[in-house]
C-alpha positions in Angstrom: -128.5 14.9 -45.5 -125.8 17.3 -46.8 -123.0 15.8 -44.6 -123.0 12.4 -46.3 -122.8 14.0 -49.7 -119.8 16.2 -48.7 -117.8 13.2 -47.4 -118.0 11.3 -50.7 -115.1 13.2 -52.4 -113.0 12.7 -49.3 -113.7 9.0 -49.2 -112.9 8.7 -52.9 -109.7 10.6 -52.5 -108.6 8.3 -49.6 -109.5 5.3 -51.6 -107.5 6.5 -54.7 -104.5 7.2 -52.5 -104.7 3.8 -50.9 -104.9 2.1 -54.3 -102.0 4.2 -55.5 -99.8 3.1 -52.6 -100.7 -0.5 -53.2 -99.8 -0.1 -56.8 -96.4 1.4 -56.1 -95.4 -1.3 -53.6 -96.3 -4.0 -56.2 -94.0 -2.5 -58.9 -90.9 -2.3 -56.6 -91.3 -5.8 -55.4 -91.4 -7.1 -59.0 -88.0 -5.4 -59.9 -86.3 -6.7 -56.7 -87.5 -10.2 -57.6 -86.1 -10.0 -61.1 -82.7 -8.9 -59.6 -82.8 -11.8 -57.2 -83.3 -14.2 -60.1 -80.1 -13.1 -62.0 -77.4 -15.8 -61.2 -73.9 -15.0 -60.2 -70.9 -16.3 -62.1 -67.2 -16.5 -61.3 -65.3 -14.9 -64.2 -61.7 -14.1 -65.1 -60.2 -11.7 -67.7 -58.0 -13.0 -70.5 -54.5 -11.7 -70.0 -51.2 -11.4 -71.8 -48.6 -13.7 -70.2 -46.6 -16.9 -70.7 -46.8 -20.6 -70.4 -43.8 -22.9 -69.9 -43.5 -26.7 -69.9 -40.4 -27.9 -68.0 -39.0 -31.3 -67.3 -37.2 -32.2 -64.1 -34.6 -34.9 -64.3 -32.0 -36.5 -62.1 -28.5 -36.7 -63.4 -25.1 -37.9 -62.2 -21.7 -36.4 -62.6 -19.0 -38.3 -64.5 -15.4 -37.4 -65.0 -14.6 -36.0 -68.4 -12.0 -38.6 -68.9 -10.8 -41.6 -66.9 -7.4 -43.1 -67.8 -5.7 -46.2 -66.5 -2.0 -45.4 -66.6 0.1 -48.5 -67.7 3.9 -48.5 -68.2 5.2 -49.3 -71.7 7.8 -51.7 -70.4 7.9 -54.3 -67.7 10.0 -53.7 -64.7 10.3 -53.3 -60.9 8.8 -50.3 -59.2 11.7 -48.2 -58.2 9.7 -45.2 -56.9 6.0 -44.1 -57.0 5.4 -40.4 -56.4 1.6 -40.1 -56.0 -1.2 -41.6 -54.0 -5.0 -41.5 -53.9 -6.5 -38.0 -54.0 -3.3 -36.3 -55.3 -3.8 -33.6 -58.0 -1.4 -34.1 -60.9 -0.5 -32.1 -64.0 0.0 -33.4 -67.5 3.5 -34.6 -68.0 4.2 -35.0 -64.3 6.3 -38.0 -63.3 4.1 -40.5 -61.5 6.5 -43.4 -61.0 9.9 -44.7 -62.0 10.6 -48.3 -63.0 13.9 -50.2 -62.9 14.6 -52.4 -66.0 18.3 -53.6 -65.8 18.2 -55.4 -69.2 17.4 -52.2 -71.0 20.8 -50.8 -70.0 22.5 -53.7 -71.7 20.3 -53.3 -74.8 21.1 -49.6 -74.9 24.9 -50.3 -74.7 24.6 -52.9 -77.4 22.7 -50.5 -79.7 25.2 -47.7 -79.0 28.1 -50.1 -79.9 26.5 -51.1 -83.1 26.0 -47.5 -84.0 29.6 -46.7 -83.5 30.5 -49.8 -85.7 28.3 -48.4 -88.4 30.0 -45.0 -88.2 33.4 -46.8 -88.6 32.2 -48.8 -91.6 31.1 -45.6 -93.2 34.5 -44.0 -92.6 36.3 -47.1 -94.0 34.0 -47.1 -97.0 34.8 -43.5 -97.7 38.5 -44.2 -97.6 38.0 -47.1 -100.0 36.1 -44.8 -102.3 38.9 -42.2 -102.2 41.6 -44.9 -102.9 39.6 -46.4 -105.8 39.0 -43.0 -107.3 42.7 -42.1 -107.1 43.7 -45.3 -108.7 41.1 -44.9 -111.4 42.3 -41.4 -112.1 45.9 -42.5 -112.5 45.1 -45.5 -114.8 42.6 -43.5 -116.8 45.2 -40.8 -117.4 47.8 -43.4 -118.4 45.4 -45.0 -120.9 44.5 -41.6 -122.4 48.3 -40.8 -122.9 49.0 -44.1 -124.6 46.0 -43.6 -126.9 47.2 -40.1 -127.8 50.8 -41.3 -128.4 49.5 -44.2 -130.6 47.4 -41.8 -132.6 50.2 -39.3 -133.1 52.9 -42.0 -134.0 51.3 -45.0 -135.5 53.2 -48.2 -134.7 55.0 -46.6 -131.7 52.8 -48.3 -129.1 52.0 -52.0 -129.3 48.4 -52.9 -129.5 48.8 -55.2 -126.6 50.0 -52.4 -124.3 47.0 -50.3 -125.4 44.6 -53.1 -124.6 46.2 -53.7 -121.1 46.0 -50.0 -120.3 42.3 -49.9 -121.3 41.5 -53.0 -119.2 43.2 -51.5 -116.1 41.2 -48.3 -116.7 37.9 -50.2 -116.7 38.9 -52.3 -113.7 39.7 -49.2 -111.7 36.3 -47.7 -112.6 34.6 -50.8 -111.4 36.4 -50.6 -108.1 35.2 -47.1 -107.7 31.6 -48.2 -108.2 32.1 -51.1 -105.8 33.4 -48.8 -103.1 30.4 -46.5 -103.5 28.1 -49.5 -103.2 29.9 -50.5 -100.0 29.3 -46.9 -98.8 25.6 -47.1 -99.5 25.4 -50.4 -97.6 27.3 -49.0 -94.6 24.9 -46.0 -94.5 21.9 -48.4 -94.6 23.4 -50.4 -91.8 24.0 -47.2 -89.8 20.3 -46.2 -90.4 19.2 -49.5 -88.9 21.6 -49.2 -86.0 20.3 -45.6 -85.4 16.7 -46.8 -85.4 17.5 -49.6 -83.0 19.3 -47.2 -80.7 16.4 -44.8 -80.7 14.0 -47.6 -80.0 16.0 -48.7 -76.9 16.3 -45.1 -75.8 12.6 -44.7 -76.1 12.0 -47.8 -74.0 14.5 -46.4 -71.5 12.5 -43.2 -71.3 9.4 -45.3 -70.7 10.8 -46.3 -67.4 9.7 -42.9 -66.2 5.8 -43.0 -66.2 4.2 -39.6 -66.7 0.6 -38.4 -66.4 -1.1 -38.3 -69.9 -3.7 -35.8 -68.6 -4.2 -33.4 -65.7 -6.4 -34.9 -63.1 -6.9 -36.5 -59.8 -5.5 -39.9 -58.7 -8.6 -41.9 -57.9 -6.9 -45.2 -57.3 -3.4 -46.6 -56.9 -2.6 -50.2 -57.8 1.2 -50.6 -57.2 3.7 -50.1 -54.5 7.5 -49.8 -54.4 9.3 -53.0 -55.3 6.4 -54.6 -57.2 6.9 -56.2 -60.5 4.9 -54.2 -63.1 3.8 -55.7 -66.4 4.0 -53.5 -69.5 0.6 -52.6 -71.0 1.6 -53.3 -74.6 -1.1 -56.0 -75.2 -4.7 -55.3 -74.8 -5.3 -59.0 -74.1 -3.2 -58.9 -71.0 -4.9 -58.4 -67.7 -2.1 -56.3 -66.3 -3.0 -53.9 -63.6 -2.3 -50.2 -64.2 0.0 -48.2 -61.8 -2.7 -45.6 -61.1 -6.1 -44.5 -62.4 -6.5 -40.8 -63.3 -9.8 -38.9 -63.4 -10.1 -35.6 -65.2 -12.4 -33.8 -62.7 -11.7 -30.2 -63.5 -14.3 -30.7 -66.3 -17.2 -33.0 -65.6 -20.0 -34.6 -67.7 -23.4 -34.4 -66.2 -25.5 -37.2 -67.7 -29.3 -37.0 -67.6 -31.7 -39.6 -69.1 -34.3 -37.8 -71.2 -37.6 -39.7 -71.6 -38.5 -40.8 -75.1 -41.5 -38.5 -75.4 -39.3 -35.5 -74.7 -36.4 -36.4 -77.0 -37.7 -34.0 -79.7 -37.1 -31.0 -77.4 -33.4 -31.8 -76.8 -31.0 -29.6 -78.9 -27.4 -28.7 -78.6 -27.0 -25.4 -76.7 -30.3 -25.9 -74.9 -30.0 -24.4 -71.4 -30.8 -26.3 -68.2 -31.0 -25.2 -64.6 -28.8 -27.5 -62.5 -29.1 -27.9 -58.7 -26.5 -29.9 -56.7 -28.1 -30.4 -53.3 -25.0 -32.1 -51.8 -23.0 -28.8 -52.0 -26.0 -26.4 -52.1 -25.0 -25.0 -55.5 -27.1 -24.0 -58.5 -26.0 -22.9 -61.9 -27.1 -22.9 -65.6 -25.6 -25.5 -68.0 -26.0 -26.2 -71.7 -26.6 -29.4 -73.6 -23.3 -30.3 -75.3 -24.0 -33.7 -76.7 -26.6 -36.5 -76.7 -26.5 -40.1 -78.0 -29.3 -39.7 -80.6 -30.3 -43.2 -79.5 -33.1 -44.3 -77.2 -32.2 -47.1 -74.8 -34.3 -50.1 -75.4 -34.8 -51.0 -71.8 -35.2 -47.6 -70.1 -36.7 -45.7 -73.1 -34.5 -42.7 -72.4 -31.7 -40.9 -74.3 -28.5 -40.1 -72.5 -27.8 -36.3 -72.6 -24.6 -34.6 -71.4 -23.9 -31.2 -70.0 -20.3 -30.1 -69.6 -19.7 -28.5 -66.1 -16.6 -26.5 -65.2 -15.2 -27.8 -61.9 -11.8 -26.1 -61.5 -12.2 -25.9 -57.7 -13.1 -29.7 -57.6 -16.0 -28.8 -55.4 -18.2 -31.3 -57.3 -17.0 -34.9 -56.9 -17.7 -37.4 -59.7 -20.6 -39.7 -58.8 -22.6 -36.9 -57.2 -26.3 -36.5 -58.1 -27.9 -33.3 -59.5 -31.4 -32.3 -60.3 -31.9 -30.5 -63.6 -34.7 -28.5 -65.1 -35.1 -28.6 -68.9 -37.4 -26.2 -70.6 -39.4 -28.1 -73.2 -41.7 -25.4 -74.4 -41.8 -21.7 -73.6 -44.5 -19.4 -75.1 -44.2 -15.7 -74.2 -46.5 -12.7 -74.8 -49.6 -14.8 -75.4 -53.2 -14.6 -74.4 -53.9 -16.9 -71.4 -57.1 -17.9 -69.6 -57.6 -20.4 -66.8 -58.0 -24.0 -68.0 -61.4 -24.3 -66.2 -62.8 -21.7 -68.6 -62.6 -24.2 -71.5 -65.5 -26.3 -72.5 -65.1 -29.2 -75.0 -68.1 -29.2 -77.4 -67.4 -32.3 -79.5 -64.0 -31.6 -80.9 -64.3 -27.8 -80.6 -63.0 -25.9 -77.6 -65.4 -23.1 -76.5 -65.6 -20.5 -73.7 -68.5 -18.6 -72.2 -67.8 -14.9 -72.6 -69.6 -11.8 -71.2 -70.5 -8.7 -73.2 -70.8 -5.2 -71.8 -74.3 -6.0 -70.4 -73.0 -9.1 -68.7 -74.9 -11.3 -71.1 -73.3 -14.7 -72.0 -72.1 -15.5 -75.5 -70.6 -18.9 -76.3 -67.4 -18.5 -78.5 -65.2 -21.0 -80.2 -61.5 -20.6 -79.5 -58.3 -22.2 -80.7 -56.2 -23.5 -77.9 -52.4 -23.7 -78.0 -50.1 -24.8 -75.2 -51.8 -25.9 -72.0 -50.1 -25.5 -68.6 -51.1 -26.7 -65.2 -53.6 -23.9 -64.6 -53.6 -21.8 -67.7 -54.2 -22.3 -71.4 -52.9 -20.4 -74.4 -55.6 -18.9 -76.6 -54.3 -18.7 -80.2 -57.5 -17.1 -81.6 -61.0 -16.3 -80.4 -60.3 -14.0 -77.5 -58.6 -10.7 -76.8 -56.9 -9.5 -73.7 -59.5 -8.2 -71.3 -62.4 -10.4 -72.5 -64.2 -12.0 -69.5 -64.9 -15.7 -69.4 -66.9 -17.8 -67.0 -64.9 -20.2 -64.8 -66.6 -23.5 -64.1 -70.2 -24.6 -64.0 -70.8 -23.6 -67.6 -73.6 -26.2 -67.8 -75.7 -23.9 -65.6 -75.7 -21.1 -68.1 -77.0 -20.5 -71.7 -76.6 -18.2 -74.6 -77.9 -14.7 -74.0 -78.4 -15.2 -70.3 -77.6 -12.3 -68.0 -75.3 -13.0 -65.0 -73.9 -11.1 -62.1 -70.1 -11.4 -62.6 -67.8 -12.1 -59.7 -64.3 -11.2 -61.0 -61.6 -13.7 -59.8 -57.9 -12.7 -59.7 -55.9 -15.2 -61.7 -52.2 -15.3 -62.7 -51.1 -14.4 -66.2 -48.3 -16.9 -66.5 -48.0 -20.6 -65.7 -45.3 -23.3 -65.5 -46.2 -26.9 -65.8 -43.6 -29.3 -64.4 -43.1 -32.9 -65.6 -40.8 -35.2 -63.7 -38.5 -37.8 -65.2 -37.1 -38.6 -61.8 -35.4 -36.5 -59.1 -33.1 -37.1 -56.3 -34.1 -35.9 -52.8 -31.0 -35.9 -50.7 -33.1 -35.6 -47.5 -35.4 -38.5 -48.3 -33.6 -41.0 -46.2 -33.4 -38.6 -43.3 -37.1 -37.9 -43.6 -37.9 -41.5 -43.5 -35.7 -42.1 -40.6 -37.4 -39.2 -38.7 -40.8 -40.8 -39.4 -39.7 -44.0 -37.9 
């Protein structure tokens, strides 16, 4: 009867140990279940970076100037010194015309000029003669007056009157000779102007280049009758057409919505695929007028082309920076949630608990958005699926690696030089 009583403590001990083990296993299972119930969330950290908005446009090169070279006078083409593709310098003789009647006109003008010189010489001699005669008669009249004053009655009054009349007549002849001299000089001036005019026309028979450039077309040959380009209503053909190609205008049409971003001095990246060349250009001028049909504004970039590697008419693709924000706080666009009119983000605190925060958004790019206020660099935000979370909820963060900067491209039309070749390959 003593053995059963001695086994009771042992049984009680085993029972307590067993109950304790069951109790321990139940507590660990509860904590593991709680950890399994914490959802995971993909997050990204706010970073300092930049966002740019750029516009790609197709442009076409145009000569800086195009000049149709007409002769001033009409005549036969005696010689033409240039042809298509020739590079010419300003002042270079392009062609020489033959105008026979100009020689006769020049001879006539020269003869008239010589006559005018002779008239002036003759008029000068007439002045000298008239002044000499006047001097003699004036002196004689003065002597008679003096003698009559010293010896009254010695000189007859009639003789005094005749001397005075001759004196006045001689003075009138001097004035007449001087008038003739003035008329001769005026005639000489007219003759000189006529001679200079004919000489100028004679010089116009040699046609020179008004600008430095390239001959892009030739309209006349030796022996052809060329009409003078003195009347804008005439449909006379020029001798040649010159293109100033050492400096080109790159014209790009900027869409109406982006006109506000175009300013003089604005830089553009230019790529000329035809010659595999890229460079940076600056906006020099724009029309300040939006085309009614295309809703674009013509904008020009001056491009140096001293080696003539770029031919007018070639296409180029340009990249215009519309907006460029640097050293700003950026987060992925998918972190933003629109709550009414307010943009919000789901942020995580140090205990990985969610807090819904209002933010002010600035420039939005293709993947990133600028945060003007509401976040600091390093703050973590949830990316996507925000409807599955709520304020104060604890999550298991899965940090995603996101870029700090972004560039959003808009296209206003580009030129793909390989497009035709690609299409042909597909066929």
